[in-house]
C-alpha positions in Angstrom: -16.8 -63.6 219.5 -13.2 -64.8 219.6 -11.4 -65.3 222.8 -8.3 -63.3 223.7 -6.2 -66.4 223.1 -7.7 -66.9 219.6 -7.1 -63.3 218.7 -3.6 -63.4 220.0 -2.9 -66.6 218.0 -4.3 -65.1 214.8 -2.4 -61.8 215.3 0.9 -63.7 215.9 0.4 -65.9 212.8 -0.4 -62.8 210.7 2.7 -61.0 212.0 4.9 -64.0 211.4 3.6 -64.5 207.8 4.0 -60.7 207.1 7.6 -60.7 208.4 8.5 -63.7 206.2 6.8 -62.1 203.2 7.6 -58.5 204.1 4.1 -57.3 203.4 0.6 -57.1 204.8 -1.4 -60.3 205.0 -5.1 -60.9 204.2 -5.6 -57.1 204.4 -4.3 -56.9 207.9 -1.2 -54.7 208.3 1.4 -55.1 211.0 0.0 -52.2 212.9 -3.4 -53.7 213.1 -2.0 -57.1 214.1 0.0 -55.5 216.8 -3.1 -53.8 218.1 -4.9 -57.1 218.2 -2.0 -58.6 220.2 -2.0 -55.7 222.7 -5.8 -56.0 223.3 -5.4 -59.7 223.8 -2.5 -59.3 226.1 -4.5 -57.0 228.3 -7.4 -59.5 228.6 -5.0 -62.4 229.3 -3.1 -60.5 232.0 -6.4 -59.4 233.6 -7.3 -63.1 233.9 -3.9 -63.9 235.4 -2.9 -66.3 232.7 0.3 -66.5 230.7 2.1 -63.4 229.6 2.2 -62.3 226.0 5.7 -63.7 225.5 4.7 -67.0 227.0 1.6 -67.2 224.7 3.7 -66.4 221.6 6.3 -68.9 222.6 3.7 -71.6 223.3 1.9 -71.0 220.0 5.2 -70.9 218.0 6.4 -74.2 219.5 3.0 -75.8 218.7 3.0 -74.5 215.2 6.6 -75.6 214.5 5.8 -79.0 215.9 2.8 -79.3 213.5 4.9 -78.1 210.6 7.5 -80.9 211.4 4.8 -83.5 212.0 5.8 -83.9 215.7 9.5 -84.4 214.9 11.0 -82.8 218.0 14.6 -82.7 216.8 13.7 -80.9 213.6 11.4 -78.6 215.5 14.1 -77.7 218.0 16.5 -77.0 215.1 14.0 -74.7 213.4 13.3 -72.9 216.7 17.1 -72.5 217.3 16.9 -74.3 220.7 18.2 -77.5 222.1 16.2 -80.7 222.1 16.1 -80.8 225.9 15.0 -77.2 226.0 12.1 -78.0 223.6 11.1 -81.0 225.8 11.1 -78.7 228.9 8.9 -76.1 227.1 6.5 -78.8 225.9 6.1 -80.0 229.5 5.9 -76.4 230.9 3.2 -75.3 228.4 1.4 -78.7 228.3 1.7 -79.0 224.5 
């Protein structure tokens, strides 16, 4: 069985892809993906871990860094944040 974090990550990735393509992805619609996120958020909050927003932000930063092969300046530009802000987030989330 998938962990709440894995479900949240999958749902976020599906929603992001669907938003870019303006359609359902892999047979999962936006409503279903949002439902997965809400269930995952509930489990995460019950365990006292990061909030949903923090999880989404952390996963987004990690994904964009992978897409830009670790180039922090390019990743910061893609995320629309300053380079120092990106460094702070990397340190905060332990990325």
